[in-house]
N, C-alpha and C positions, 0 to 999 in steps of 0.2 A: 763392123760389129755384127751385122746380121748375115748369115750364110748366103752367098750369092746363088747357090743352087736351089734355094727355096723360093716359093712365091708367097705373097702376103695379102691379107685382106684388111679393110679399114676397121674391122672388128677385132683385129690383133690375133688372127689365127695364121698359121703357115701350112703349106703343103709341099711335099717333095713328090714330084711325079716321075714315074718310071713306066713308060709304055702306057698300059691301061690301069695301072695301080697308083694309088696316092696314099701317102702317109701324112696324117694331119696332127698338128699340135698347136699350142698357144705360144706366143712370142715372149721373148725375154722382157720386153716392155710390159706386156700384160701381167706376167708373174710379179714384176716389181711393183706394179700398181696394186695388185691384190694383196701382197704381203705373204705371210706364212700360210701355205696351202695345207689344209687338214683333211679334205675329202674330195673325191672326184666321182661324178656319176657319168657313165658312158653307156652307149648302146651295145647290144650283144651282136656277135657274128650272125649274119643273115638278115639283120634289120636294114631298113632303107633310110638313107639320109638325102636331103634335098638342099641344093645350093641356097645359101642365105637364110636357111631355116635352123632353128635350135636343134642340136642333137645331144646335148648333155650340159653338165654344169660343173663348175669348180668352186669349192667352198674354201674360203680363207678365214683367218681370225677376224677379218674386217667385214666380209660380205660374201654373198653367193653371186656368182657371175655366170650367165649363160654362155655356151659355146656354140658358135654358128659354123655350119659346114661351108667350106669354100666351093664345094662341088656336089653334084648329085651322083648317087651310086649305092652299091650294096656294101655294108660293113663286112669285111672278111676277118677282122680281128680287133679286139680292144686290148690295150696294153695291160697285161696281168700284173706287172710290177707296181702299178699305181694303186691297186686295191689295198695293199699293205703299206706302201711307201709313197703317198701322194706328194710328200715334200720333195720328191725327186724333180718335180716341175720347177721348184725354186733353184735347184742346182744345175740342171741340164735340160732347159726347156726345148732346145733345138736338136737334142740327141736322144738319150735313153728315155726321156719323158714324153715321147710321142703318145698321142691319145688313141687314135684308131687308124686302121688300114681300110681303104675303100677301093672297090673295083669301080672305076669311073664309068658312068653311063655315057658321057660325052666329053671327051678331052678338050674340046673347043671352049668349054666353060672356063678353063684356066687362062684363056687369052685376056680376060678382063682383070686379072689379078696383078698386083704390083711386084716389081723387082725389088731386090734388097735396097738399092739406092732410092727408088721411088718411095718405099716404105719409110726409110729413115727421114726423107724430106717431109713425108706426111706427119710423122711423129713431131718433128720440129715445128711444123705449122700448127699442129694441134696444141702443143704446149704454149705457143705464142698467143693463143686466143683465150 
């Protein structure tokens, strides 16, 4: 269910890493929990994000949820599609609805993230409690 080429956080973000670049989004599980997404607040290109720190928020009809960065680095792009169509996160969370692109400060930070299988097991365990 979760793309195996992505890495995942316990805060329900994902990252696709290619060399020194990372593309970050929120998981299908997160968007289902949030419900209909109506607004996304993201940093601008040139801003700095830090691993495990808040870099933006997603607002749904239910709540506002903070988004945490899986890595440290410089934002190179924010997804322009989400400004006018934030609901894209509900329909394609692991694809077109990516949030930001980041130039990684230290690729080794990704070593502590979960694989798709580990993330699915984590969600099952979380639901059981």
